[in-house]
Backbone as CSV, one residue per row, in Angstrom:
resi,resn,N_x,N_y,N_z,CA_x,CA_y,CA_z,C_x,C_y,C_z
1,UNK,-9.488,-10.316,7.705,-8.426,-9.239,7.779,-8.915,-7.832,7.730
2,UNK,-8.035,-7.165,8.549,-8.435,-5.612,8.614,-7.693,-4.831,7.522
3,UNK,-7.857,-3.622,7.712,-7.095,-2.685,6.678,-5.615,-2.821,6.638
4,UNK,-5.387,-2.874,5.303,-3.918,-3.050,5.018,-3.302,-1.766,5.005
5,UNK,-2.195,-1.554,5.528,-1.282,-0.194,5.387,-0.028,-0.486,4.732
6,UNK,0.428,0.526,3.836,1.624,0.406,3.075,2.730,0.457,4.205
7,UNK,3.667,-0.607,3.929,4.672,-0.662,4.813,6.167,-0.371,4.036
8,UNK,6.128,-0.859,2.759,7.511,-0.661,2.049,7.237,-1.040,0.788
9,UNK,8.031,-0.560,-0.223,8.216,-0.944,-1.686,9.468,-1.367,-2.088
10,UNK,9.750,-2.586,-2.342,11.089,-2.957,-2.863,10.988,-3.316,-4.328
11,UNK,12.172,-3.377,-4.930,12.299,-3.850,-6.393,13.201,-4.755,-6.559
12,UNK,13.161,-5.603,-7.730,14.240,-6.399,-8.259,14.164,-6.065,-9.817
13,UNK,15.274,-5.714,-10.195,15.355,-5.210,-11.760,16.152,-6.397,-12.382
14,UNK,15.509,-6.949,-13.412,16.017,-7.884,-14.363,15.861,-7.667,-15.663
15,UNK,16.265,-8.466,-16.626,16.143,-8.606,-18.060,15.676,-9.715,-18.545
16,UNK,14.770,-9.871,-19.353,14.264,-11.131,-20.080,14.662,-11.062,-21.563
17,UNK,14.453,-12.144,-22.149,14.751,-12.272,-23.507,13.443,-12.082,-24.389
18,UNK,13.401,-11.365,-25.375,12.115,-11.247,-26.083,12.605,-12.189,-27.357
19,UNK,11.970,-13.350,-27.448,12.315,-14.409,-28.434,11.927,-13.930,-29.926
20,UNK,10.988,-13.169,-29.892,10.536,-12.526,-31.379,11.705,-11.742,-31.841
21,UNK,12.376,-10.807,-31.097,13.327,-9.940,-31.486,14.804,-10.452,-31.251
22,UNK,14.823,-11.280,-30.390,16.229,-11.804,-29.626,16.858,-10.749,-28.890
23,UNK,16.166,-9.779,-28.346,16.764,-8.724,-27.680,16.577,-8.734,-26.260
24,UNK,17.297,-8.231,-25.375,17.124,-8.232,-23.904,16.010,-7.046,-23.648
25,UNK,15.192,-7.182,-22.722,14.202,-6.278,-22.269,14.283,-6.210,-20.834
26,UNK,14.495,-4.874,-20.300,14.580,-4.648,-19.029,13.117,-4.564,-18.337
27,UNK,13.086,-5.304,-17.090,11.784,-5.461,-16.425,12.162,-5.119,-14.905
28,UNK,11.011,-4.779,-14.290,11.249,-4.493,-12.733,10.153,-5.324,-12.155
29,UNK,10.474,-5.903,-11.012,9.482,-6.518,-10.090,9.281,-5.615,-8.993
30,UNK,8.049,-5.146,-8.798,7.644,-4.347,-7.630,7.156,-5.206,-6.664
31,UNK,7.632,-5.061,-5.539,7.269,-5.829,-4.255,6.741,-4.851,-3.175
32,UNK,5.290,-4.875,-3.316,4.606,-4.046,-2.278,4.393,-4.781,-1.014
33,UNK,4.974,-4.237,0.070,4.759,-4.944,1.357,3.660,-4.073,2.147
34,UNK,2.729,-4.616,2.874,1.792,-4.101,3.599,1.554,-4.749,4.931
35,UNK,1.038,-4.165,6.005,0.884,-4.733,7.232,-0.607,-4.638,7.570
36,UNK,-1.004,-5.694,8.289,-2.498,-5.646,8.694,-2.472,-6.285,10.088
37,UNK,-3.591,-5.977,10.891,-3.732,-6.536,12.134,-3.955,-8.065,12.086
38,UNK,-3.418,-8.743,13.062,-3.367,-10.047,13.071,-3.583,-10.602,14.526
39,UNK,-4.528,-11.474,14.801,-4.878,-11.988,16.294,-4.465,-13.378,16.372
40,UNK,-3.942,-13.663,17.615,-3.499,-15.041,17.896,-4.185,-15.425,19.287
41,UNK,-4.600,-16.481,19.318,-5.262,-17.080,20.451,-4.234,-18.171,21.048
42,UNK,-3.971,-17.980,22.279,-2.978,-19.051,22.842,-3.662,-19.553,24.115
43,UNK,-3.450,-20.880,24.449,-3.945,-21.505,25.724,-2.835,-21.710,26.686
44,UNK,-2.996,-21.299,27.946,-2.110,-21.498,28.804,-2.826,-21.817,30.200
45,UNK,-2.532,-23.125,30.698,-2.991,-23.492,31.911,-4.650,-23.385,31.887
46,UNK,-5.317,-23.981,30.701,-6.703,-23.962,30.319,-7.212,-22.594,30.176
47,UNK,-6.391,-21.558,30.220,-7.013,-20.369,29.949,-6.648,-19.635,28.409
48,UNK,-7.557,-19.127,27.837,-7.264,-18.522,26.546,-6.945,-17.059,26.676
49,UNK,-5.933,-16.691,25.855,-5.464,-15.276,25.790,-5.475,-14.868,24.178
50,UNK,-5.897,-13.796,24.064,-5.747,-13.143,22.706,-4.864,-12.031,22.653
51,UNK,-3.835,-12.220,21.702,-2.911,-11.129,21.385,-3.000,-10.510,19.990
52,UNK,-2.703,-9.298,20.058,-2.765,-8.717,18.571,-1.268,-8.372,18.204
53,UNK,-1.122,-8.619,16.943,0.199,-8.316,16.382,0.025,-7.842,14.875
54,UNK,1.093,-7.826,14.168,0.923,-7.392,12.743,1.231,-8.506,11.921
55,UNK,0.503,-8.565,10.821,0.759,-9.632,9.606,1.346,-8.955,8.512
56,UNK,2.097,-9.418,7.666,2.910,-8.887,6.515,2.210,-9.690,5.204
57,UNK,1.868,-8.680,4.376,1.274,-9.229,2.970,2.318,-8.600,1.976
58,UNK,2.432,-9.630,1.011,3.329,-9.141,-0.151,2.607,-9.316,-1.495
59,UNK,2.783,-8.290,-2.366,2.121,-8.262,-3.683,3.447,-7.957,-4.579
60,UNK,3.557,-8.894,-5.758,4.455,-8.772,-6.670,3.989,-8.380,-7.953
61,UNK,4.406,-7.532,-8.681,3.964,-7.037,-9.900,5.357,-6.828,-10.940
62,UNK,5.241,-7.526,-12.051,6.304,-7.293,-12.941,5.812,-6.496,-13.913
63,UNK,6.857,-5.379,-14.311,6.353,-4.471,-15.333,7.457,-3.801,-16.027
64,UNK,7.279,-3.031,-16.920,8.330,-2.286,-17.924,8.509,-0.883,-17.581
65,UNK,9.296,-0.261,-18.131,9.426,1.432,-17.741,8.181,1.969,-18.057
66,UNK,7.457,1.624,-19.223,6.239,2.287,-19.585,5.181,2.060,-18.393
67,UNK,5.130,0.815,-17.791,4.211,0.365,-16.786,4.682,1.277,-15.493
68,UNK,5.901,1.492,-15.298,6.180,2.332,-13.960,5.794,3.720,-14.369
69,UNK,5.988,4.244,-15.434,5.522,5.564,-15.857,3.969,5.661,-15.687
70,UNK,3.284,4.666,-16.036,1.906,4.751,-16.062,1.300,4.663,-14.491
71,UNK,2.061,3.882,-13.630,1.751,3.928,-12.309,1.993,5.122,-11.529
72,UNK,3.164,6.024,-11.957,3.560,7.314,-11.367,2.432,8.310,-11.880
73,UNK,1.906,8.147,-12.895,0.869,9.167,-13.451,-0.484,8.947,-12.764
74,UNK,-0.796,7.606,-12.437,-1.947,7.319,-11.691,-1.692,7.744,-10.297
75,UNK,-0.514,7.611,-9.827,-0.396,8.012,-8.365,-0.451,9.494,-8.138
76,UNK,0.101,10.206,-9.218,0.151,11.689,-9.009,-1.353,12.165,-9.005
77,UNK,-2.110,11.574,-10.081,-3.453,11.982,-10.020,-4.282,11.717,-8.781
78,UNK,-4.044,10.724,-8.293,-4.413,10.317,-6.813,-4.128,11.181,-5.684
79,UNK,-2.879,11.640,-5.660,-2.318,12.525,-4.922,-3.000,13.894,-5.055
80,UNK,-3.320,14.217,-6.273,-4.158,15.791,-6.457,-5.532,15.540,-5.924
81,UNK,-6.174,14.521,-6.057,-7.432,14.207,-5.745,-7.468,14.138,-4.156
82,UNK,-6.437,13.678,-3.564,-6.315,13.595,-1.911,-6.083,14.904,-1.406
83,UNK,-5.301,15.753,-2.203,-5.064,17.099,-1.600,-6.350,17.786,-1.701
84,UNK,-7.261,17.665,-2.622,-8.644,18.406,-2.571,-9.385,17.806,-1.342
85,UNK,-9.273,16.498,-1.131,-10.031,16.049,0.143,-9.456,16.560,1.402
86,UNK,-8.161,16.809,1.333,-7.547,17.433,2.603,-7.999,18.783,2.980
87,UNK,-8.267,19.574,1.759,-8.783,20.859,1.944,-10.253,20.710,2.428
88,UNK,-10.913,19.954,1.877,-12.314,19.685,2.312,-12.527,19.239,3.811
89,UNK,-11.571,18.356,4.086,-11.492,17.915,5.470,-11.050,19.028,6.518
90,UNK,-10.240,19.873,6.060,-9.727,20.944,6.965,-10.850,22.051,7.090
91,UNK,-11.622,22.259,6.147,-13.001,23.116,6.241,-13.716,22.615,7.078
92,UNK,-14.244,21.309,6.860,-15.211,20.609,7.761,-14.821,20.522,9.247
93,UNK,-13.489,20.338,9.436,-12.950,20.195,10.777,-13.242,21.489,11.415
94,UNK,-12.895,22.844,10.619,-13.189,24.096,11.224,-14.684,24.264,11.669
95,UNK,-15.616,23.758,10.882,-17.008,23.731,11.102,-17.321,23.035,12.345
96,UNK,-16.707,21.817,12.469,-17.075,20.910,13.621,-16.471,21.587,14.797
97,UNK,-15.199,22.219,14.814,-14.711,22.761,15.939,-15.502,23.994,16.430
98,UNK,-16.016,24.886,15.522,-16.944,26.002,15.809,-18.113,25.536,16.499
99,UNK,-18.742,24.401,16.133,-19.941,23.995,16.492,-19.815,23.295,17.960
100,UNK,-18.846,22.995,18.402,-18.717,22.268,19.859,-19.072,23.170,20.799
101,UNK,-19.872,22.325,21.679,-20.489,23.090,22.883,-19.239,23.363,23.721
102,UNK,-19.067,24.765,24.276,-18.028,25.207,25.052,-18.459,25.194,26.571
């Protein structure tokens, strides 16, 4: 399987019973959909053909509001780190561009 690319995030919001307290507890099921390259081999008139398409992968995670807030915090930290990498890439791209033979 090749690299997965984020396709969509869906949710199902539900409530469960906490039998210790007999209270309802809200939960959310995050459904993370990603796509990846998928190859198929077909045979037609004794010839084989390879075609490339996309496969879909689904990951489901059940969590609480606290869990969602933790994920948001981690994603914000990742975004800040990626912004630094973006600045680094931009600087390196300038060096590469200047060093190209013209």
